[in-house]
N, C-alpha and C positions, 0 to 999 in steps of 0.2 A: 295696982292691979286694975282698979276701976277705970283709970285713965287709959291704960293699954287697951281695954275692951272697947272704950269709947272711940279711940283712934282707929282700931280695927274695924268697927262698925261704920265709921265715916268713910274709910277707904273703900269698904265694900259697896256702900251706897254710891260713891263717885264712880266706881267701875261699872255699876249697874246702869247708871245714867248714861255714861258714854258708850255703853255697849248697845243701848236701845236704838232702834231705827227711827230717825226723825219722822214726824207726821207728814212733812212735805213730800216724803218719798213714797208714801203709801196711799195718798189721796188721788183718786181719779179726776181728770178734767178740772184740776184745781184753779185754772185761770178763767173758768167760765163765770160770767157775771150773773147776778140775780135777774131772773126773768129774761135772760138772753135767749134769743130764738135762732136756731139754725135750720134753714129750710133744706130738707132732704129731697133732691130731685128724683130719687128712686131710679137712677139711671143704671144701677148695677144689674147685670144679667149673667147668669152662669153660662159657660160655653163648654161644649163637649170636648173631651180630651181622648187621646189614645188610651186604650184599656178600660174605658168606661163601659158599664153595662147599662143598656138603655131599654126601657120598656116602651113599646109602641103598639097601640091598639087602634085599628081602623073599623069604623062602623058606619052603616048607611041605613036607610029605610028598608032596603032590600038586603036582608041578612045573608042570603045565599051568594049574592054578588060580592060582598065584602069578605066572606069566609076565606078565600084563597090568600088574602093578604095578612092573615093572622096565623101564627104558628103556635101550636099547643103540644105539650108533652103528655102522653097517656090518653086514655079515653074516659069519657064521662060514664061512670058505672056506679050504681047503688047510691046515687045522690052526691057522689064525690066529683067535683069539677076538675077537668083537665087543667094542668098548669101551663100558663102561657110562657113561651120561650123568650128570653131577653136577647138583645142583639149586642155583640161585642164590637166595639170600635177597634179595628185592627191597626197595625203599625202604619198603614197608609192613610189612616183617618176615615176609613170607610166601614159601612155595615153592608151585609149581604141581605137585601130585602127580597121577600117573595115576589115573583113575577117580574118586577122591574130591575132586579139585579143589584149591582154595586151602587151605593150612594155615599158620597163623601159628606160627612157631617162634622168632622173635626173643626173646631173654631166657630161653629154655629151655635146659637142659642136655641132652646126648645121651640120658641115661636118662629125663628127663622127656618128651623128644620121642618116644622109643620107646613110652612108655605112651600118649601122645596118639594116635599112629598105630595102636597096637594096638586102641584103642577105636573108631577110625574104620574099621578093617578088619574089625571083628567081624562085620559083616553079609555079608562076602565070603569070609573065610578062617578056618579053624580052627587055633588055636595057631600063628600065624605067628612065625617067627624074624626079628628085625629087627636088622640091623647098620648102624650109623651112624658116620661119621667125617668130621671137618673136613678138607678137602683143601687149604685155603690157609692153614694155621696156620704163620705165619712170625713171627719177631721180628727187629727191626733194632737193632744195637748200634753206636753212634757215639761219636766223641770220642777221649779218651786211652786207647785200647785197642790191642792189638797188631795185630788184624786186623778193623777195622771192616767191617761188611757186613750183609746180610740173610740169615738162616739159617732153613731149614725145620725144623719140629718134628715128630718122630715121636711120636705119642701125643696125649693130651688136656691135658697140663700140663707146664710147665717153670718152674723157679725162676730168679730173676735170677742166682744164682751159676752155674747151668748155662749160661745164656745168655752170661755173661761168659767162661766156660770155652771156649765155642765160638769166641769172639772173641779167644782167646789171653790173657785176663786184662787187668786194668787195668795200664797201664804205671806206672813209678815217678813219672811226672809227672802222674798223674791223681788226682783227689780221690775218696776212698772214703766220705767222710762226708756227701756231698751229691749222690748219684747221682739223676738225674731220670728218671722214667718217664712218657712221654706216652701216653695211652690214649684210645681212642674210647669214649664212654659216652653212650648215648641220643642220638646225633647231635651230641654236643659233644666238644671236646678237653679232657681233664682232665690237669692236671700234678700229679704226685706226686713227693715226694722221700724218699729212704731213706738212712739212715746205716749203711753196711756195717761201720763200725768197732765197732758195738755189737751185742750179741746180741739187742737189741730189734728188730733188722731182721727177725728170723724171724717176728715178729708183725705185720709191716707188711702192709697190704692189697695191696701191689704186690710182695711177695716172690715170689709165684707170678704169672707173666705170662700175659696172654691174647693171643689171636691179633692180629697186627699192632701189638703194643706196640712203642714205640721207647724204647730205653734210651740215655741220653746221659750220658757221663762228662766233666765239665768239667776243664780243666787246673788244677793247683795253682799256687802262686806260682812254683815252679821252672819249670813248663811255660810260664807266661805270660811270665816273664823271658826264657826261651830264645826264645820266639816274637818278642818285641820285639827281642832281639839279632839274630835271623835277619833281621828286617825291616830293621834298621839296617844290617846287613852287606850286604844286597841293594842298599839305596839307595847305600851307599858304593861298592860295586863298579860300579854304574851311573854314578855321578858320575865315578869314576876312569876308566871306559871312555870317557866323553865327553871328559874332559880329555886322555887319551892320543890319541884320534882327532883332536881339535882341534890338538894339538901337532904331530902327524904332518903334518896338512894344512898348517899354517903353515910347517913346515920344508921341505916339498916345494915350496911356492910360492917360498920364498927360494932 
């Protein structure tokens, strides 16, 4: 009896060892060397896309002169400030700006848009100060992460590591070597994959995310096995429930 228990214990331990995820699959940037330095040229800039909501505020030393170029909703009453209206980038990549009319900003960065508006405002304002911000910058993180969801981004850029941090990191059952980023690009859906086990991920075109990107972490073998086991267990419970119910009915009739 004691030998049988020992054998069963050893078999259980072997199964546990082989079911565990190897450490090489869960370590980020594992090929990075000690004190290795990667120079970030900080060349990434966000670009405006169709359906973006953009906040634009124009100001000058002459407040009355710049007032027509700022749209507000409601009136300032009782200390409550009127709400500034955001501009929607339409299907043509344009916004309808006060006084100067349609302005195409799709594909431009905030700094490029500032320069474009400054040129168009030159006939109306002297040395305008232009503040621009994307109002609907969100990223969605799905799959094998601790807290899947859609997260707002403060600022003009976010890395995939920061996005995963917002989602509570990839779980032990998620693949880090094949993370998918779904991105809207010129009206098309573009799928990109990135290997976060390697330092080469830092050079990936999707290391920095753009607005409305979707990050999907697929399950590893352990996660898929667990999912199959959960499904089988659910089916077994359902069958058992039906059998118990049928047995109770038969016994009641007898």
